[in-house]
N, C-alpha and C positions, 0 to 999 in steps of 0.2 A: 329832054330826058335828063335824068339824075342818075347818077351810080352809086351802087351800094355794095357791101359785102354779105352775102346769102349763104346760109349753110344747112343741111338738112339733118333733121333730127327727130327720131321717131315718126316718119313719113309727113312732118310739116318743116314748112321753110321757114327760117327766120332770117329776117334781114335788118340791115340798119346803115344808113347813110345820112347827108345833110341835104335836105329839101329846101329849095330857095321859098322864100316866102310868097311872092307871087305865085309861081307853081302851086302853092298850097293852096292858097286862097280862090283861083282863078279856075283851075283844072280839077284839082282833087274835089275839094270841098262842094263845088257846084256841079261839075260833070259827073263825079260819084263814080268815073271809071279809071282804073290804074292798068296799064300795062307792063307786064311782069316778063322780063327776058333772063332764064335761067338755063346756063350751059346752052344747048342747041335747041332749046324750046323757048317759046313765046307764046302767052296768052294774055287776055284781057280779064282782070277781076272787076265784073261788073256789080256785083252785092258785096258790101263789107260793112263792116260795123268798127266805129272809133268811139271809145271810151275817154273821156279826159281824166288826168290824173289830179289826185286832191293836191293842194298847195305842199303839204308836209311829204307825201311821196316823191313829188318833182324836185323838192330839195335833197332827198335823200338819193335819189336817182341822181342829182348831179355830183352828190359825193362818191358816189362809186365809180361814174365815168372818168372823174377827176383821177382816180387811182391811175388810170392808163397816162394820163398827162404826167402825173408826178413821176412815175416810174420811168418814162420816157426822158422827163427833163433830167431825172438822176443818172440815167446812163450817158447822156449826152454831156452831162457836166463833167462826170468822170473821164469820158472818152478825150476831152479838151484838156485835162489836166492830170496826167500819168505821173504820179511821183509815189515814193515810200509813203509819205504823209497821208496823200489824198487816198490810197489804197488802204490804209490803217482808218483813216476816217471812214470811208465806204462801208465797213462791217458796222459801225454802230448805225450810220445812216439807213443800211437794210433791215436792221433790229426796229427801228422806229417806222421805218414804211410797213413793216409786217404786223405792228402794233395798229397803225392806222388803218390798215385793210381789214382786221379783226373788228374793232370797232364799228366800222361803216357796215361790215355785214350784219353784226348783232342789232344794230339800228334799222336797216332797211327791211329785216326780215319780220319785223312787226306790220309791218304795211303790205308786202307783196303777197301774202297768204293766199289773199281772195283773187289773185291774178295769175293764174298759172303760166301762161304765155310770157308774161313779165319776169316770173320767177326763172323759167329757164334761160331767158335772154339775161339775167343779172347774173345767174350761175355761169354761164359761158364767159361773159366779162371776165369774172373773179378767175376763173379757170385759167384765162390767157394772161392776166397779172400775176399770177401765181407760177405760170411757165415762165417769163421772163424773172422774176424773183429768185428761183430755183436755178436759172442759166447763171445770174451775176453771183449768186451763193456760191455755185460751183467754181467759178471763175477765181472767187476770193479764197475759197478752201484750198486751191492749186497753189496759190500763192504762198498762203500761211501754213502749206504742210510741213511737216519735219524734214522732207528731204528737201525742201528749199530753205532751210535754217544757213546751211554756208552761203548760199548764193546770197540772201538777205545780209548777212554780215561783211560780206564783200561790197553789195550796194551802199550800207551804211556809211562807208568812208567818203561817198562824194554825194550821196542824196539825190542820185539821177539815176534815170533808166537809159541805156541805148536807144539809137534810134529803132533798131530792130526789136528790141524787147518791147518799145512802144507801140510799134506797128503789130505784134502780136496780141499785146492786150487789147488793141483797138479792134482787132479782128474779132476776138471772143465777145467784146461789149455788142460790136455788132450783130452777131449772132444771137445774142440775148434778146434783143429788140424784135420779138417775134409778135406779129397781129397788132402793131401797134396801129390805133385808130379803127379797129373792125372789131374787135373783143371776141372772137370766137377761136376756139382750139381747133384746128383742123388737122387733117392726114399731115400736113405739113408739121405740125407741133410735134406729132407722135414719131415723125421721123427724125427730127432733130432730138428728142429724146434718146431715140436709139442710136443716133449718131454719138450722142454724147457718153453713152454706155461703150459704144465700140471706141471712143476715144480712151476711155478711162480703163478698159479691160483688154482691148484687143492683143496687146503684146502677150498679156497673161493668157489669153484664148489661144492665140498661134501656138505657143509653147505647148498647150495642153494636146493640141492636134498632133503634136510631133512625139510625144511622150510614149515610152515602151514599158510595158509590165513584164515584169521576170517572176516565175514561179519555182519554189524548190518544196518538192514533195518527197519525205521520207517515212516509210512504214516500218517501226519497231514494235513488233509484237501486237499488243492491244491498242497501241498510240500511233498516231501520225504526227510528224512534225511537219507543220505546214508554214511556209514563208513566201512573202511578197513583198518585191522591190520595185520601185516605179522610177526612172529615170529620164532626164531631159534625152529628146533625141540625138541631139548633139553628143552628150555625154556617153550614150549607147554606142556611137560610131567611134568614138575616142577610144573606149576601152577594147575594141579590136586592134588598132595601133600599140596600145599599151602592151596586150598579150603576145602580138606579133613580136616585140621588142623583148619581152623576158622570154618568151620561147627559143628565140635565136641565140639566146645565151648558152642555152643547154646542147647545142651544136656547134663545135668549134668550127667545123667547115664552112658553115654558112654565117657565123657571126665575123670570121675574119675577113669575108666578102660579102657583107650585108647588103651593100647598093644592088648587087646583081640578082639578089634573089627576093627582095622583099616585094619588087612590084606584083606580082601575081599570087600574092600569099592567099589562101583560103583559111577563115576561121570558123568553126564551128563551136560555139560556148553554150554551156547551161548551168543553172546554180545547182548545188549540192549542200548536203548537210554532213560538218566534219563527224567525229564521235560524239559530241555533246550536240549543241543545238548551233554551233557556230556555223557561219556560212562560207563556202568557198565557190571559186568558180572554176569548173573543169571546162577544159577546152581541147579539142583537136585541129591542129596546125598543120595545113600542107604548104610547104615552100617548093615554088616551082621555079627554077632558073631563067632569067631573063631571054634566053636563045631556045627555052623548052627542052632542052636536052636531058635534065634532071629533074627527079622531085622527091622530096624528102617529108615524110609525115612523123609528127611528136605528139604525144598526148602529155598535157601537162596540168597541172592543179593548183591554184594561186589564192591566196587568202583575199576574201570579197573586198577589204579595202583597198587593196593594192591595184585593183582593175577598175573598181568604182568608187571615185574620189568623192562624189558629191551627188546623193540619192535625193530625190523629191521626197520618197516617203518608203518606210520599211516597217513592216509588222510581222512577227513570229507568234505562232501559238500552237501548244501541243494539244491535240484533239484525239478522244476517241474514233478509234478506225471505222467502226460501225455506226457512229453518229455522223461523222464526216460522208459515209457512203449515201444513208437516209436523205441529208442534205444535199449531194449531189442529183440524187432521183427527183428532188422537189423542183430545186431550180434547174432546168434544163431545156434548151431549145428543142421545141418538137420537129422542126425542119431538119435540122442537123444531128439531132440528138447529140449534142455538145453539153457536158456540164458546165457550171457555172465557171469552175477552175478552167476548164479548157478555153472557154469564151475569153476569160480574163489573159490567158497564156496567149492564145492564136490571134485574137484579134482586138485586144485590149477593149472588152465591152462588157455588158450584162445582159442575164436575161431580164426581159421587161414585160409587164402585163399592159394589156391595150385597152385604152380607154376612147370615149367619144365626149368631146368637150364643146363646149359653145365657140361657133366661129368668130362671135362678137363679144370679146371677154371686156371688164369693166377696166377703163383708163390706168385706175390705181395700180393693177396687177404690174404692169410696167414703171410707171410714175414712182409708186413710193411703198409698193408690197404690201399694204395696209388690206386692200380687198382680195376677196378670195376669187379663186378659178371657179366657172361655172362648168360642174362635171355632170354630164347626164348619165351615162350608163359606162359599163365595161368592166373588167377586172377579173372575166372568165377565162380569156384565152391569152397566149404570152406567146414571146418568139425573142430573138436576139435583137438588142437594142440597136445595133449596128445596121442589121440586115432591115428591120421596120424603116429608120430613117432613110437608107438607100432608097427602098421601094417606095416610101412616101413619097420623095423627091422627084422620081421618074415615072409614077403609075399616073394614070388618069383619075383625077378627084371630082367627087360630087360637089353640089353647092355648100356642102359642109365641110368641104376640103377632107372627106373622108376617103380612105381606100379600104380594100378588102385583100389581106394577105391570103396567099395561096394556104389552102388547108382549114382556112377560119371560116366560121358561121357568120360574124358580124363584122361589120364596116367600123373604121376608128381612124381617128386623127391624132393621137398622143400614146407614144409609149413610154411608161413609166417605169424606169429601172427599181430594182428592189437590191436594198443594201441593207440586211436586217442585223448584221454584226462587222466589227471592226475591219475586216479583211477587206468584204465587198466596198463598203463604205469610204474606203481609201480609195478605190477605183471611182467612185462617184464623185468624190471630193475633189480629185486631182485631175481626172480626165474628162468628165462628163458634164459640167456646168453650160457650157458654151452649146454644146450639142442638144441639150435638154431645152433650153432657152430658145434655140432655134425655131422651134413650133409655132412660138409665140413674136418673137422678135424678126424674123423670117433670115436670120445669120447667126453662124455661129461665134461670130466675133465680137456679139454682144450679151457677155452673161449677166443675168439678171440677179440683182442682190438677194432676194428674197426665194430662193429655190427650196430651202428646208422647210418654209411653211407653206410652199406649194402642195407639199403631201398632205397637209391637213384636210385640203378640199376634198381630195380621194378618200381620206378616212371617213368624213362627214357623208359622203355619198353612199359609202357602203353602210353605214348606221341608220341612212333612210330607209324605210319600210321595213317588211319582214325579213328577218335574218335566216341566212341560210348557211350551208358549210362553207361554201366558197367565202360568203361574207367573212365568217368567224376567222378563216384561214387568212383573207387580204387583211383585215383589222390588225390581226397580231404581227403581220409583216410589216404593216405601215408604220404601226405604234414602234416598232424595233428600229425600222429605219431612221423616225423621228428623233428617237433616243440617242441614237448613234450619232446623226448629225448635231444634236444639240451638244452632246459630250465631247465632239470633236474642238479642241481649243481654236482652230483654225478658220470656224465656219461661224455663221450668225443664222439665228440668235444665239447669244451666248448663254451658259448654264445659268448663271447669275441673274440673267434678265427673266428666264423662265421660273427661276426659285421665286422671283419678287412677284409674279404674277398668280403663282399657286398660292405663297402666303398670304397674299392680300385675300384672295378667294377664300379661304380657310378660315383667315382669323377676323374679316370684317364682312364676311358672307355677301360681299359684292365686288363687282368691277367695271372699271370704266370703259367705255366703248374704245377709247383710242389705244386702250391696251390689248381688248379683245372685241374684235368688230363681230357684227351680226345684229339683224333687224331684231330676231325673236331669241336669238340663242347665243351665248358667247363661246363662239366655235374654237377658238384659240386656247382660251383658259380651261376648256373641256380636254383637249387633246393634251396640254401640259398636265392636267390633273392626273390623265390617265397614266402617263409615264413616271410621275412622281411617286416615291416611296417614302418620303418624310413623315406627311401629315396625313391624318386619321381619313380613311375613305368617307367617313360620315360626316365630317367636317366639310369635305371637297362636296359632296353630294347636295349639303344643306347649302352651300354657296351658290352651286349650279341652279337648284331649285329657286332661291331667293332671286338671283339675278333674272333669272328666265321669267319668273311672273311679274317681275317689276318692269321690264321691258314688254311684256303682252299686255300688261294694264294701261302701261302709258300709251300703248297703240291703241287699245280700246276707247281709251276715255281722250285721247289726244285728238288732234286733226290734221291730217295728212296734209304736207306742204304744195303737193301737186295738185289737191282736189279742192274744188270750191262748190260750196253748197249753203244755202240759208240755214242759220242756227234756230232750232226752237228754243222756246224759253227754258223747258226743260234743260236741254243741251246747255244753254248758257248758265243755268243753276248747276250743272253737274260740273263744269268746267271751273268752277268758283270753288269746290270742296276738293277736287280731284287730287290736288297734292297732298291733303291731309288723308284723305282717303288711301293713297297708296302707301303713305308711312304708315297706316294702320294695319295695311295687308303685310306690309313687310314685318311690323311686330307680330302679327300672328303667324308668320312663317316659323318663327322661333320656337313655336309650339308643336312643330311636328315631332313626332315620334317615330325614329328609325328603327321598325323591326325586322328581322329576317330580309332586309333588303328593301323591303315596301313601306313607303312613307303614308303617315295616317294621319288625318286630322282630327284634333282632339275635340274640336266642335265645328257644326254646319255654318256657321255665321259667314266666314269669309266666302265660301262658295253661293250663300244667298245674295251677298252684297255684288259680287261679281255679275250674277244674273241680272240683279235690279239695274246696275249701272249700265250694262250693255243693252238692256232693254230699253231705257231712256235713250240711248242714241238711235 
């Protein structure tokens, strides 16, 4: 019996291992029976088919598999010689290894198109190598991070690491050697990615969970002054002690014997506005003597800056009172009837719309945020985000991890907070990234880097099919939330990144898939074009039409990498001129006339050619 590593992908088992030559000749090729053990099940494969690989394909397969050995040797060599110089050299080594990987993939892709099983196998081998490369890159990034510059300066004096530091780096290298020798990205690899997110963000996430929102609201005629302050939990508790100390100075009897009064003091504080828009802290302080024989109360008001010395976020806005009232009616928790301002002030949370998403998301959602969430339905019902998260964790779920919130008609497994303006967006970015990521990573300690881009998937769900009034409302709210996220200098993507994508789309009428993913449609570019106000809607629409048609024509005339079929002579001829044909289609797109929002063909030749081309296939 020989051992192998097996994984299950799309209902099929993929295995790899080393088979002794004698076993292959005498037992497998002659007996035609293979006994398979997978988990707790065993079976005998009596009928199977083997197809020999061509010499060219076998050579390229060897190159791909040698990537595993190469990354393994790279990690082992670095592990045995951890010095500042070797760490610097490793950065260049990783770059060369990534180039080698890209070249190998480009070469082998020419041969495996007709072998769907082999193609899946190669894909998983490359994924495993990528996981290890990313792990080493993260270790090197930590070493070269700005926060380590002082440390590097100290180390440069002796050019050596301490024994403890070497063990730490060795542990990081050991964790990077994922799936060496088996080539499959398993649940273990995914767990390691989540663990890396925890290592990188857990301290930040833990502080977010302890933060406190303070709201000040003052009506003055037709306008209302609205202020939001977010402070760390430790800072909020320290503010009570500052108030007690300053309040005691206003009562000589207490200040002179402060020790016997401070132990049982009760503080009730709130934010208010002064005569202008300045913030003040109003507090009722009750001093109770240590023997509980006396109690004295005092009302005091202090400048905001004396009480809270370090705030996480601060936002003040003067808004029309009627408009604020309308907003409170729209963004309300139907269970508690709390407005969004009350939810922020009392529960540190936001109202959220409920959706149903796929229980099996693309791996890229967590690994690099380049792929999109698979969103099925929802957006019609809402509740408090904090309530749904608690209910979702405690209630019984179905096979899709969905629950039915009391009072709702539909089942859901994701609550999406709405933050269509800066005040609520401050809560979203400062308090909720870890909690929002929990639906995908399983823990609030692993905030994902692409939280803002996640909203694009929900936007595209509402744009599919026939639009209703609910869809139009959600689309506007989602676009406003994305815009606020982009404009926030502390979140990603940055505004300049969005501007580059929109500029490229409007000026060149195309956008590469690495900047805007989507098999048929450039989803990210479309969302960013909708929130952009700099470029003409005509230029952006032409760019979207051109890029969409280009991608669809490539799919019509190209060959799927996962499908194998015999090409007809007509199809072979079609593939020869398809590149020129696509360029011709792109040129024809430039002749579109945009009138009253409706694109019109100048002539019908492109439509005719598309039909002929698809008919040949």
